[in-house]
N, C-alpha and C positions, 0 to 999 in steps of 0.2 A: 533404376538400378538397384540391387539385390542389397540386404545389409552385408553380406558377406565379399561383395564385391569392394566395399567401402572400405579404406584404410582408418587406423584408429584416430583419434583426434590427437592423442598424445604421442610425442615423436621420441624416437631414443634418444638420449642424451649422446651429444657428439663430444668428443675429446678437440674444442676449439678455443684456441686463445684470443678469440673475440674478434679474430679478423673475419672481413666479408668474405676473402676466399675459402677460409674453412667452413664459414656458414653454408656457401654456396655447394661445397663439398659434401657436407653435412646432409643437406637436403637431397642432392642429387643420389648419395647413397641408400638413403631412406627410400626415395623414388623406386632405384633399382631392387631394395630388398620387395618392396610391396608388388612390383613387378613379377617378380618369381613366386610371389605368396597367391598370387589371385590371378594372373595370367588372363585377366580380363581388361576392358576398359573398366578404369576405377575412379574415383575422386579421392585426393588427398587435401583435406583440410585440417591446418593447425589451430589447436584452440587457441594459442597464445594470438593468430591472426584474428581469430573471431573476436577475442576481448579488446583487441587493438581497436579493430573497425567499430565495434560497438561503443567504444569509449570516444573514439573522434566523433560518432553521430550524435551522441548527448553532448559533447563539448560543443560543436557548431550547431547545433540545432537543439538546444534546451527545451525549447518549449514545444516539442514536436514529440509525440508518444510514437514509437515505432513498434510496430505489429511485424512480427517473424510469420510469414505464411508457410503454414507447415507441407504444402504441395511443392514449395521450392525444393526442399529437402527433409524428408523425415526420418533421417539418421537420428536414434536417440542421443548420442552424445552431442549433436547439435543442439538439439531441445534441452538437454540437460543443462549445456551451458550459458543457453539465452535464459532459463529458468534462475540459474544462479545470479545471473546478471541482473535481473529483474525484467525483464521486457515482457511484452505482452505477444500474445498468439493468435493469430488469424485461422480459422479452421474451416474448413470446405465439406466436410461430412461427419457423420456420429461417428466413424472410425479414426478420424483424426482427433476428435473431442476426446474419445476415449482414452487416445494414446497420449496424448498431452496432459490430462489429468492422471493418468496413472504413473508418469514420469514425475509428478509433484508440483506441476502448475495451480495457479491457484484460479479458480472459476471466473473471479472479478476480472482477472487477466486474459480472459480469452473473448473471441468477437467472431460468431458463429456467421461466416458471411456470405455462404452460397446462396443461392436463388432458389435452388430447390433441396426441400428439406422434409424428410418423414415425419407425420406426428409422432412416430416412437422416438426420434432423434430430439424432438422440441420436447416431448415429455420427460426424455431422459436428463435434458438439460434442465427444466424446471425442475424435477425431484431431487436433483444433485447439488443445488444451489439457491440462496435465497434469493439471488441476482444475476441473470444473465444479459448479455447484448446480443440480441440475436437480429439481424439485417434482413430485413423482407425485401422483394422487388419494389419498383416503384417509389424509392427513396424512405419505405417505411422501416422503422427500429422496433422492434419489441423488446421492451425489458420484461422478460419473463420471471414472475417471482410465485413463491409459495400461494400467493393470495391472489394470483390472478395475472392478467396481462394487461399494459397500458402502452397505449400509443405515444410515441414523441420520436419527433423527426426535426430538423432543420430544415427551413425551406431555401437557404441560400444560394444553392445550383437548381432550383427547382423553377420549371416554368410554371407551375401549377400550385397552388399552396397544399400542403399536404398535411400540415401539424393542426391540430385545435388549441387555443390559447387555453392555458391550465386555469 
């Protein structure tokens, strides 16, 4: 879906007295306004809902680090919201990596998890930061640093041992 077909994360303020009926009317009005503006299928995402759901995730799964997969929806407003919330990102291409960095994400919060990576994208990651996590096929993770690469993986789900003891 093109960015032009996506609605803004910030909904116009409705004149609501707090009742659920007025809230539903406000959302319905927003949807109708977006339909007139875009006239194509679009996705309406409210920033406050993203924030609420992220907060719930962190509350009930405090020991789990969430990674937002950019391929799910690369809309800049969503990415910026998650950057502000401090989430991590799963990128699948050099273009996604560059987009997330351009929007302000820290390289330490990005995992490059596609099984196919160009040498140019790996080199870009290496030059951009002191440390990246780059997932490789067969359970390998390469922590690319300016001084080289180190193989590090967990064997928890592996049929065969992949790691070498430190």
